[in-house]
N, C-alpha and C positions, 0 to 999 in steps of 0.2 A: 622485633618482639613476636615474628610471626612462631606459630605452636605454642604459645603462652596464654595463659588468662592473666598475666600482670597488669595491672592497671593501667591503661592507654592514658586515662586523665590526670593521673600525677604526671606522666612525660610530660602532656602537655602543659599543665601549669607551670613546669620547670621551665620550658623555652619560649612560651608565650611573650613576657613581657621583654625579653631579651630582644625576640625579634622583632614585637612593636614597637621598641625603640630605634633599633637599628634601622638603618638607611635600605630603600627598597621594600617591595613584597616580598612574602614569603609564603610558600606551601608545603606543610606537614603531613605525611601520610603515615597513620599508626595502626598496627597491629597487634590485637591480645585481646584483652578483655575491656568490654566498654562498659559492662553494667554487673560488677562484681560487689563484694562486701568489703566495707572499709574502705570506702574511696568514691568520689563523689562518680554518678552515672553519667554518660555522655549526653543524655535528656538534660540532665540538671546543668552543665556545663552550657548549653545551648538554650536552655529558658531561663538559666538565674544567673549564672557567672557571666558569660558573654554580656548578656543585657546590662548588668550593673557597670562593668568593664566600660561601655558605651558611655555613659554619663562620664567618663573619667577622659575619654579620649580614645579609648583602642577601638579597632574596626575588624573585626575578626568573623569570619563565618565558619561554622560546622557543618559538615554532610555527614551523617552518621551512617551509614553504607549499610555495613553489617552487623548484627548484635553480636556481642562476644560475653559468654556466660562461662562462669567457673563450672567444671574444672578444664571445658574443652578450649575457650578460648574462641581464636579466630574470627574476631569482631575486627571492622575497618570504619576508620575515622580520618578523614581529610579536612584540614583547616586553612582557609586564606587568610592570611593576616598582612594586614596593612603596614606598612615601615613609618618610620619618619613621626611617629605619635610624639604628640606634647602631652605628656600626661599631667593631668589637674585634678587638683582636689576636688573632693565633691560631700556634700550634707546628705547623708543617709537616716538623718534624726528621726523626720517624718515621714509616714508611710501614706499617709490620706485614708480616704473607705475602701474598704474591699469592694472590687469592681466584680471579680466572677473567680470561679474556683475550675482550672483545666485540670483533666486527668485523662492516664492512658494507662489502661488494663493491658499489659502485655503478656504473650506467650509465645514459646515455641517449641514444635514438636509435640505438643500436649492437646488433648481436647477442647474442642470450641467453646463448652460450657464451663471452663476455668476460667477465662477473662472476663465473660461474661457475668459471671456469680460475683466477681470483685466489683464490676460495674454497679451490680444490682444493690449489694451491700454498701458500697461507697456513698451510692443516691441517695441512699433512706439515711445514715448517718448525718449528711451534710443537706438536708433538706432543712433543717433550722438555722443554718449559715447567713439568712439573709442576703444573698448573692446568688446571682447566676452561675449555676454548676453545669459543667458540660464533660462529662467524662465517657469516653469510649473504649471499646475493645479492639484489639489488633493483633493478628497473628504476625509476627516480625520474623524477618529473615536472619537464620543464626544457622552456623553447623551443630551447636548443642542445643541440650535443654534448658529452657530456663522459663521462670514467670515472674511477675511483679504488680506492683501498682506505682506510678509517679503522679504525684499532684503538686500544683503549682496554684499559689495563691497569688493574685496580681490586684496589687493595691494601686492607687491613684500614682503613688512617687517611690514604689518598689515592687519589687518581687520576690517570692520565700518557695523554696522546692524540697518536696519531701517523698524519700522511696522507701516502699517496702518490698522486700525480695521475699518470694516463695520458696520454700523449702520441702524436703521430703514429711509428711505425715501433718504439715499445718494446714489447715484446709483454706479455700478461698475465700472466705469470707473473713477469717482472723486476717489475713495478709490485709484484707482492707480496712478492718478495724486498726490496726497497727498504724496504717498511713492517715487515716483519718486523725485518729488519738494524737499525733504528733504535728501534724497539720493545726488541729484546734488548740492544744497547747501553747504553740508560737501564736495564733491569734489573739488568744487572751491576755498577753501580756502587753499589746500596742505596740513591742518593737517592730522596726522596719526591715531587720536583717534577721535570717533564721542563723540557728547555732554551726551549721557547717559555712556557711557564707562568711561568717566572721572572722574565722581564721584565715580564710583566701582573702579577706581585703589586707591584713596586715601589709604584705610587701607593695601591693598599688600604694596604699596609704602613705608608706615611706618613703616611696620614689617619686610620688607627685610634687608637681610645683604648688603650693599653697595649702592650706589645713583642709581636713579631711575629718568627719565624725561620722560613728555609725552606733545608733541603738542596736542592739543584740538579745535577741529573748532569753537567750542562757549561756552564759560565760562556761566555756568548756576548758577541760586541760589543754586542747591542741591551742584554742586560743591564746591561754597564759604562756604556752610554751613557744607559739610562734612570737609574739612579742618579747621575750626575752632573748629568743635568739637576735631579733631586729636591733636588740638595744647592745648586743654585744657587737655589733658592727657599727655600731655608733649612732644608730637611729634612736637618739635617746626622747625624741620627742613623742613616740609611738607607745602610749598608755592604753590601760584597760582598767575602768573602776567597776567594782561589783563584786560579789561572792561567786565563788564556782557552785554552778549548780542553779544561779539565780538570772534575771536580767541583768545586762550591764551596758556600759559606756567604750565603746574604742575609738580613740582620737590619736591624731598625729598633726603636727604644723607643717609636715612635709619640708620640702626643699627650698 
């Protein structure tokens, strides 16, 4: 994927479970877009997706060496995956109390005041969240220009991630406001799993030994589609209840 801004995280999610279930360890290197629209950023994979799969027995470590933004790409991610995984079901129904909110306001090839303004606005909005908040500005290594805010809500038994990407003529303060809004919308539902993690758990749930379940803060079309595809391959126990756009429940009996 060199010379492309295509989402390397989608490629990673395609090969991660097969390599985790295969014999022996693997190392995967991917070049391209690591933080681009319409896909999970590498930071989300590291902070939310892999920790969630850890609860199901997957052991993997991600190194986000270079950030790749649209349209230049050029990002680099390396992932070490331990093989011989015994994938087990897990209960993501309860999240527990909110322990802290972590955040990274990132920028490449842009003035230093841009990530700092995102930090200042996010801190002001999240002051009333009744949890420790730690959001930092950072200039990241990348061949292209890009900026945004990634927030991670860490609960006692779950974590949820939210990305707001900057774009031309969108003020830094509005980038922060978007990220904080979607985090707070998730938090108010009481669900353990954010809308994006919901559809990403369908395949692990289907392949795991034993039952799994997850409360999802919003049922998305991606989630409904992934459940439908799993059912077409014979995983009939994978189901989702709840209306589109509303909180729901993802369940699977497992193998």
